[in-house]
Structures are given as structure tokens and as C-alpha cells.
N, C-alpha and C positions, 0 to 999 in steps of 0.2 A: 442393482441400481434402484434407488427409491423413485417413486412416481414424480415427486416434485423436481428432482434432479433431471430426470428424463424430459419432463415437460419444459423445464428451463432451457436445456440444451436444444430441444426441438424448436422452441420459440425463437432462440437466437440464431437459428439456421436461416431465418428470413432476413434479407439485407435491410429492409426498412425497419424491422424490429430491432436489429442490431444497431442501426443508426440512432433510433430513439433511445435505446439503452445507453449508448455512449453519450448522448446529449444529456440524459438525466444524471450521468455521473458527476456533472458540474453542480447539481443541486435541483431543487424543485422547479418545475416548469408547468405552466398551464397549457391545455390542449391547443388553444389558439396560437400561442407562441410557438409550440412545436410544429404546428401546421405551416406557419410562415417560414420555418427553417428547412422544411422538407418538400420534395417535389410531389407530394400527395395531398389529397383533400383532407379537410378537417374530419369528416366522417370516417375516412380511411385511417387517420391517426387514432381516432377513438377506438376503432376495431383492433388495431395493433396493440394499443394500450390494454384493452380487455384481455387479449391473449397473454400479454406479459404479466398482467395482474393475476390471471388464473394460474399461471405458471409459478407464481410466488416471487416474481422478480421485481414487481412494481407495486407501490401502494399509493393511495390518494387520500388527500385531506381537503376539506371544504374551507375556502378562504373567502368569506363574503359570498358573492355570486359565482365565484370561480372554483374550479377543482384544480388543485395542484397535484401533480404526479411527481413521485420521487422513487429512487431505487429502494427496494425493501432490503434492509441490512441482513436479515436472516437468509433471504434467497441468494444474495450475493455471497454470503459466507458459505453457503452450501456449495455453490459453484467453485469458489476458491478452494475449499477443502478437497473437492473432487480433483481439481487440477494439481493441487499440491501433492496429493497422494499419487497421482499418475506420474508427476515429475520425479518424485522420490523413487518410485519403482523403476522408472526409466534410467535414472542416474545410477541406481544400485546395479542394474543389469549392465550398464556401460562399464562401471568400475570393475565388476566381476570379469567381464570380457577382456578388459584392458590388462588385468592382473594375471590372466592365464598365460602360461609360458607358450611361446610359439611352438607349434607342432612341426616336427621334421617328417619329411616324406620318407618312404622306404628307400629312395635312392640317395639319401644323405643330404638332400637339399635343405638349406637353412635360410630362414628369413625371406623366402620367396625368390632367392637368387639362384640361378642355375649355374652349375659347374660347366664351364665352357672350355673346351680345349681347342686350340687352334690347330688346324690341319693344313699343313703346307705340302704342296705337291712338288 
């Protein structure tokens, strides 16, 4: 697993950072606006944005006196590729398991059903 992918997954493991990441999926937002949307202080939002930026998931641009933060397309693509690959492997394993013939036990049981004989006295 590459370092940026691991850092990105670790960063999103925090609930506040995940909330910031989700809010940024709508488009660029300034720190002050993010702080108003979240139950944490502006300095805390800035710290979380720094972690997301260091992980390659967020980028910032200067717009006048404000800094706008947005998702970094390369970081998001890295995460998506990882999950696409995991999903493909999981679905292939599921398909292989589903296509295997059901195994019969040594007593001749088939499809998980037991041969039952009624015994009347």
C-alpha cells in the first residue's frame, strides 16, 4: 500500500475529517465557512485540513484574503482506485464461491438437508 493511500485512509478514520471531506465534495469552501458548519473551532478545522492536505486529499487556493479548500482530484482518484480494486477482488471471490458445486458429505447429504426417517413406535 503506498504511503499517500495509507495516509488518506488514516486521515479519513477521524469523524471530523470525514465530515470535512464530505462537505468539500460539494466544492471549494473557506475555513470560516467550514467552521460554521461543524461543531469544532476554526483552529481545529484548520488542523484537520492540514492533516487532509498532508495526506493528499485536500488542496487549497488563495482567493483574495481567503483560502479556499477543495478535494484534491488525484488523492480522491487514488482512494477510488483502491476501493475499486478491493470491490473487484471481493466480487470475483464471491462469484468463484457461488459457482462452486455444493459439496456432499460422506453420509450422502445434499444441499444442507438431512435425510430424516420417521420412526413410529
